[in-house]
C-alpha positions in Angstrom: -13.2 -8.8 -15.5 -12.3 -12.3 -16.2 -8.8 -13.8 -15.1 -7.5 -13.8 -18.6 -8.1 -10.2 -18.9 -6.6 -9.6 -15.6 -3.5 -11.5 -16.8 -3.4 -9.2 -19.8 -3.4 -6.3 -17.6 -0.8 -7.7 -15.4 1.4 -8.3 -18.6 0.9 -5.1 -20.0 2.3 -3.4 -16.2 -0.7 -3.2 -14.1 -1.0 -4.4 -10.7 -4.3 -6.8 -10.0 -6.1 -8.2 -7.8 -9.8 -9.8 -7.2 -12.6 -7.3 -6.0 -12.8 -8.8 -2.5 -9.2 -8.3 -1.9 -8.6 -4.8 -2.7 -6.3 -3.3 -0.1 -5.1 -6.6 1.0 -3.3 -8.7 -1.7 -2.7 -7.7 -5.1 -0.2 -9.3 -7.9 2.5 -7.5 -10.1 4.7 -8.7 -12.8 8.6 -8.3 -12.3 10.4 -9.1 -15.4 8.9 -12.8 -15.8 7.8 -13.3 -12.5 4.5 -12.8 -10.8 5.0 -11.3 -7.4 2.0 -11.3 -4.7 2.0 -8.4 -2.0 -0.1 -8.3 1.3 0.1 -5.7 3.8 2.5 -5.5 6.8 1.4 -3.3 9.7 4.3 -2.5 12.1 5.6 0.2 14.7 7.3 3.0 12.7 10.9 2.9 13.6 12.4 6.2 13.3 15.2 8.3 15.0 15.3 12.0 16.0 16.2 12.7 12.5 12.7 12.1 11.6 11.6 15.3 13.4 12.9 17.6 10.9 12.7 15.4 8.1 10.6 16.9 5.1 8.7 15.5 1.8 5.7 14.2 4.0 2.6 14.0 2.0 -0.8 13.9 3.8 -4.0 12.2 2.4 -6.4 14.4 0.7 -3.9 17.4 1.6 -2.4 19.4 -1.1 1.5 19.8 -1.1 4.4 18.8 1.1 5.1 19.0 4.8 7.7 18.9 7.3 7.1 15.9 9.7 6.3 18.3 12.5 3.5 19.7 10.5 1.9 16.8 10.0 1.3 15.9 13.5 -2.3 17.3 13.9 -3.3 15.4 10.6 -1.9 12.2 12.2 -3.9 12.9 15.3 -6.9 13.0 13.0 -6.7 10.0 11.5 -5.1 10.8 8.4 -2.5 8.9 6.6 0.8 10.5 5.5 3.9 9.2 3.5 7.3 10.5 2.2 7.3 11.6 -1.4 9.3 8.5 -2.5 7.1 5.7 -0.9 5.1 3.8 -3.5 3.1 1.6 -1.3 3.7 2.6 2.4 2.1 5.0 4.8 2.1 5.9 8.5 -0.9 6.5 10.6 -1.5 7.0 14.3 -2.6 4.2 16.2 -4.6 5.7 18.7 -5.0 2.6 21.3 -1.5 1.7 21.3 -0.7 5.4 20.9 2.2 4.9 18.2 2.7 5.4 14.7 2.3 2.2 12.6 3.5 2.0 9.2 1.8 0.1 6.6 4.0 -1.5 3.7 3.1 -3.8 1.1 5.4 -6.8 1.2 6.1 -9.6 -1.2 5.0 -13.1 -0.1 4.5 -16.8 -1.6 0.7 -17.1 -2.5 -0.6 -20.3 -3.6 -3.9 -19.1 -5.7 -6.9 -21.3 -5.4 -8.7 -22.7 -8.6 -11.9 -20.7 -7.8 -9.8 -17.5 -8.5 -8.7 -18.6 -12.2 -12.6 -18.9 -12.9 -13.9 -15.8 -10.7 -15.0 -12.8 -13.0 -14.3 -9.9 -10.0 -10.6 -9.6 -11.3 -9.7 -5.8 -11.3 -6.9 -3.5 -12.5 -5.7 -1.1 -9.7 -4.4 2.2 -10.0 
């Protein structure tokens, strides 16, 4: 879609991005302020309470689980998140051998003019 249609969708409460940015950058409207978000990856900082925590959801698997029940799924390469997380999830980094949290964080972004004329804008679910 064109930029103007994307901005209408943004004003109607949708997240928008360009096709080539899906999974990396998106925009939302917070009041009257446009916010841009990008992924942030860092080691998942947890304490011993995570061992018995519940409310975990695993991608592609129905239901909610306790943390200790998702370990096998994480080892299989699936992503998991606590039910209240919107744009964050954890996964097991096999090479580093630790859990990583993937979150979307607001950052200043200067859009280039080409993006204003692009026709590859999309609404995100």
